[in-house]
C-alpha positions in Angstrom: -54.6 -74.6 26.0 -54.1 -71.7 28.0 -55.1 -68.4 26.0 -53.7 -64.9 26.8 -57.2 -63.8 28.3 -57.2 -66.7 30.8 -53.5 -65.4 31.3 -55.2 -62.2 31.7 -58.2 -63.1 33.9 -55.2 -65.1 36.4 -53.3 -61.7 36.6 -56.2 -59.6 36.7 -55.3 -57.0 34.6 -55.8 -56.2 30.6 -55.2 -58.7 27.6 -52.7 -56.0 26.0 -50.3 -55.5 28.5 -50.2 -59.7 29.3 -49.4 -59.6 25.5 -46.9 -57.0 25.7 -45.2 -58.5 28.7 -45.2 -61.8 27.1 -43.3 -60.8 24.1 -40.7 -58.4 25.7 -42.5 -55.5 23.9 -40.6 -52.2 24.9 -43.8 -50.9 25.1 -44.4 -53.3 28.1 -44.3 -49.8 31.2 -45.4 -52.2 33.9 -44.2 -52.2 37.4 -42.2 -55.3 38.5 -44.7 -57.0 40.4 -47.1 -56.8 37.7 -44.7 -58.4 35.3 -43.5 -60.9 37.8 -47.7 -61.7 38.2 -48.2 -61.9 34.7 -45.3 -64.8 34.0 -46.5 -66.3 37.1 -50.2 -66.3 36.2 -48.7 -67.7 32.4 -46.3 -70.5 34.4 -48.9 -71.7 36.3 -51.6 -72.2 33.1 -48.9 -73.8 30.7 -49.5 -70.9 28.2 -47.1 -71.2 25.1 -47.0 -68.6 22.7 -48.4 -69.0 19.3 -45.3 -68.2 17.3 -47.0 -69.2 14.4 -50.0 -66.6 14.5 -47.2 -64.0 15.7 -45.3 -64.5 12.6 -48.0 -63.9 10.3 -48.9 -61.1 11.8 -45.6 -59.1 12.8 -44.3 -60.5 9.3 -41.5 -62.3 12.5 -40.5 -65.3 12.9 -38.6 -64.6 16.2 -36.0 -66.8 15.1 -32.2 -65.1 15.1 -28.8 -66.8 12.8 -25.8 -67.2 15.0 -22.5 -67.5 12.6 -19.6 -68.4 14.3 -16.3 -69.5 12.8 -16.0 -73.4 14.3 -19.0 -74.9 16.5 -16.8 -77.3 18.1 -14.5 -74.5 19.0 -14.7 -74.3 23.4 -14.2 -70.6 23.0 -17.6 -69.8 21.2 -19.2 -72.0 23.6 -19.8 -69.5 26.4 -20.8 -66.8 23.5 -23.6 -69.3 22.2 -24.8 -70.0 25.3 -25.1 -66.4 26.2 -27.0 -65.3 22.7 -29.1 -68.6 23.6 -29.8 -67.6 27.1 -31.1 -63.8 26.5 -33.1 -65.3 23.3 -34.7 -67.5 25.4 -35.3 -64.7 27.7 -36.5 -62.3 24.7 -38.7 -65.1 23.0 -36.8 -65.5 20.4 -35.4 -68.8 18.9 -31.4 -69.5 17.7 -30.1 -71.2 14.2 -27.1 -71.7 14.8 -24.8 -71.7 11.2 -21.0 -72.8 11.0 -19.1 -70.5 8.5 -16.8 -72.7 7.1 -19.8 -74.8 6.2 -21.4 -71.9 4.0 -19.3 -72.2 0.6 -18.2 -69.2 -1.6 -20.9 -68.2 -3.9 -23.2 -70.5 -3.1 -27.2 -70.3 -1.9 -27.4 -71.0 1.3 -26.9 -67.0 2.4 -29.5 -66.5 -0.1 -31.8 -68.6 1.1 -31.3 -68.0 5.2 -31.8 -64.2 4.7 -34.0 -64.4 1.0 -36.8 -66.9 2.1 -37.8 -65.1 5.4 -36.5 -67.8 7.7 -34.8 -65.5 10.4 -35.2 -62.1 11.4 -31.8 -61.1 11.9 -28.2 -62.1 11.9 -25.7 -62.3 14.3 -22.1 -62.7 12.8 -18.7 -64.1 14.6 -16.6 -63.1 11.3 -13.5 -66.0 11.3 -10.1 -65.6 9.0 -11.5 -68.2 6.9 -15.0 -66.5 6.1 -15.2 -65.3 2.4 -15.7 -61.5 2.3 -18.3 -61.7 -0.4 -20.4 -64.0 2.3 -19.4 -61.5 4.6 -20.7 -58.8 2.7 -23.8 -60.9 1.8 -24.9 -61.1 5.6 -24.2 -57.3 6.5 -26.1 -56.3 3.1 -28.8 -59.3 2.9 -32.0 -57.1 4.0 -32.2 -58.5 7.6 -30.8 -56.7 10.5 -27.2 -57.7 11.1 -25.2 -57.4 14.3 -21.3 -58.0 14.5 -20.3 -59.9 17.5 -16.9 -59.1 18.5 -15.7 -57.1 15.3 -16.6 -54.0 13.3 -16.4 -52.7 9.9 -16.0 -49.1 9.1 -19.2 -49.5 6.4 -21.1 -51.3 8.9 -22.6 -50.1 12.1 -24.0 -52.5 15.1 -21.2 -53.9 16.7 -20.9 -55.7 20.1 -17.0 -56.4 21.0 -15.1 -57.1 23.6 -12.5 -55.0 25.3 -9.9 -56.9 23.8 -6.8 -54.1 24.0 -7.3 -54.7 27.5 -7.3 -58.4 27.7 -3.8 -58.1 26.0 -2.7 -55.6 28.3 -3.1 -58.0 31.4 -1.3 -60.8 30.1 1.7 -58.5 29.8 1.3 -57.0 32.8 1.4 -60.4 34.4 4.7 -61.4 32.8 6.3 -58.3 33.4 5.3 -58.8 37.3 6.8 -62.1 36.7 10.4 -60.4 35.9 10.1 -61.3 32.2 11.4 -58.3 29.9 11.5 -60.4 26.6 7.9 -61.0 25.4 6.5 -62.0 21.8 3.3 -62.4 20.7 1.5 -64.4 18.5 -1.4 -63.0 17.3 -3.9 -63.7 14.6 -3.8 -62.6 11.3 -3.0 -58.7 10.8 -6.5 -58.5 8.8 -8.6 -59.1 11.7 -9.9 -56.1 14.0 -9.4 -58.6 16.9 -5.6 -58.8 16.5 -5.5 -55.6 16.0 -6.9 -54.6 19.1 -4.8 -57.2 21.1 -1.4 -56.4 19.1 -2.5 -52.8 20.3 -2.6 -53.6 23.7 0.3 -55.8 23.6 2.0 -53.0 22.3 0.6 -50.2 24.7 1.5 -52.7 27.8 5.3 -52.9 26.6 5.8 -49.1 26.1 4.1 -48.8 29.6 7.1 -51.2 30.9 9.6 -49.5 29.0 10.1 -52.5 26.8 10.9 -52.7 23.4 9.1 -54.8 20.5 11.5 -56.5 17.9 10.0 -56.6 14.8 10.3 -60.5 14.6 9.0 -60.7 17.9 5.2 -60.3 16.5 3.9 -63.2 14.7 0.6 -62.5 12.6 -0.3 -66.2 11.4 -3.7 -67.0 12.9 -5.7 -68.4 15.8 -5.5 -71.8 14.9 -3.4 -74.4 16.5 -1.5 -75.4 13.6 -1.0 -71.4 13.1 0.3 -71.5 16.9 2.9 -74.2 15.7 3.8 -72.5 13.2 4.4 -69.4 14.8 6.1 -70.9 17.7 8.9 -72.3 15.6 9.2 -69.1 14.1 10.3 -67.5 17.7 12.3 -70.0 19.0 14.5 -70.3 16.1 15.6 -66.6 16.9 19.2 -66.1 17.7 17.9 -64.1 20.7 14.3 -66.4 21.7 11.5 -64.6 24.0 11.5 -65.9 27.6 7.7 -65.0 27.6 5.0 -65.3 25.0 1.5 -63.8 24.8 -1.1 -66.3 22.9 -3.5 -63.7 21.2 -6.4 -66.7 21.3 -6.1 -70.2 23.3 -7.2 -72.3 20.3 -3.3 -71.3 18.8 -2.0 -71.3 22.1 -2.7 -75.1 22.3 -0.7 -75.5 18.9 1.8 -73.3 20.7 2.1 -75.3 23.8 2.3 -78.3 21.8 5.5 -77.0 19.6 7.6 -76.0 22.4 7.5 -79.5 24.0 8.6 -80.9 20.6 11.1 -78.4 20.4 12.2 -79.4 23.9 11.7 -76.3 26.0 9.9 -76.6 29.3 6.9 -74.5 30.1 7.3 -72.6 32.0 11.1 -73.1 32.9 12.1 -71.8 29.5 8.9 -70.5 28.4 6.2 -69.2 30.1 2.5 -68.3 28.5 0.0 -66.3 28.6 -3.1 -66.9 26.2 -5.9 -64.8 25.7 -9.8 -66.4 26.0 -10.6 -69.5 29.1 -12.0 -72.7 28.0 -12.4 -76.4 29.4 -9.2 -77.4 26.8 -6.9 -74.3 28.8 -6.8 -76.2 32.3 -6.3 -79.6 30.2 -3.7 -78.9 28.6 -0.1 -80.1 30.6 0.9 -77.7 31.7 -2.7 -76.3 32.4 -2.6 -72.6 30.3 -2.7 -69.1 32.4 -5.1 -67.1 30.9 -6.9 -63.9 30.2 -10.7 -64.6 30.8 -12.9 -62.2 28.8 -16.8 -62.2 29.3 -17.6 -64.0 26.3 -20.8 -65.0 28.3 -22.2 -61.1 28.1 -21.0 -60.5 25.0 -23.7 -63.2 23.8 -26.5 -61.6 25.7 -25.7 -58.0 24.6 -24.9 -59.2 20.8 -28.5 -60.9 21.3 -30.2 -57.5 23.3 -28.8 -55.7 20.1 -30.1 -58.0 17.2 -33.9 -57.5 19.2 -33.3 -53.9 19.2 -32.5 -53.6 15.6 -35.4 -55.6 14.6 -37.8 -53.7 16.6 -36.2 -50.3 15.1 -34.4 -49.5 18.1 -30.7 -47.5 18.4 -28.3 -48.4 16.5 -24.9 -48.7 18.0 -21.4 -50.4 18.7 -20.8 -51.7 21.9 -17.9 -52.6 23.8 -18.3 -55.2 26.2 -16.9 -54.2 29.5 -18.4 -55.5 32.4 -17.3 -58.1 33.7 -13.7 -56.8 33.0 -11.7 -59.2 31.4 -9.7 -61.2 34.6 -6.1 -63.1 34.9 -6.2 -67.1 35.1 -3.3 -68.0 36.8 -2.1 -71.6 36.4 0.7 -73.2 35.6 2.4 -72.3 31.9 3.9 -68.8 33.7 6.3 -68.2 36.4 9.3 -65.9 37.6 12.3 -66.1 35.3 14.5 -67.9 37.5 12.0 -70.5 38.3 13.1 -74.3 38.4 11.6 -76.8 36.1 8.4 -78.2 37.8 8.0 -82.0 38.1 5.6 -83.4 35.7 
């Protein structure tokens, strides 16, 4: 098995330089050419770090936990890919955990943190996550970074520009001639719903359009909650001609309920969802969405995590590059458009 000494000899550098480069240490101040030479030498020799020895030396496991509301949710696929890709680059492994599987008051969180199994925790807070468990994760004695959510009592978060995403959705519908535009939003208590709601209202105000109180629902992001919200909006005496759904999962439910109610999308009702996933292009009609940079959110969250672990800067960040982008499909059309034949 190749050692650090073997890699150093092959690359023509010191053992300490090899150690710093291959562990992605902040103190590894070497040129790009030298770094590449070290990495090539390690690859040629088949060098693999001894993580057990490193854990003993630095009191670290080089493992972080990523807690998301639902591992089967297609929306989280790009987020998890971004976290795992960046973790690999930084020499870390990722332990995935589903928030719903952590029973309130259970010992799962205490064991995860207290037994030293992970060096830090990335937390994507879901609607159903118990608040006491959120606090346990954030105050559990290891570095914690919030993913696309913020708390005034916790510093260290990486979020999306949700307000911009909602504004893009509204602008698209306004450009198609819609004036009665509603919002199917998440729970009013969630940080993401508040940001998306603010973006929706600011775009409507910029277009000179009013937002009736009953044109905004706050029932949640799940498909069943999207269905319920769609029923509420469709029952209004003057229902909307277009709707922004603050989450693609809820949009699946809203789209299904519209069909059940006999509403033709997009002839009777245009629909735009925030977030994009393979599910959005495989509905009927395929959903117009605002694609948010979830992959980059994952990468930056992992970077922030390692900075916290290694004693670096603690900050709150907004992922604005790449910017949210409209993905136009068949669920939106000009207000006067005739029905499309399935």
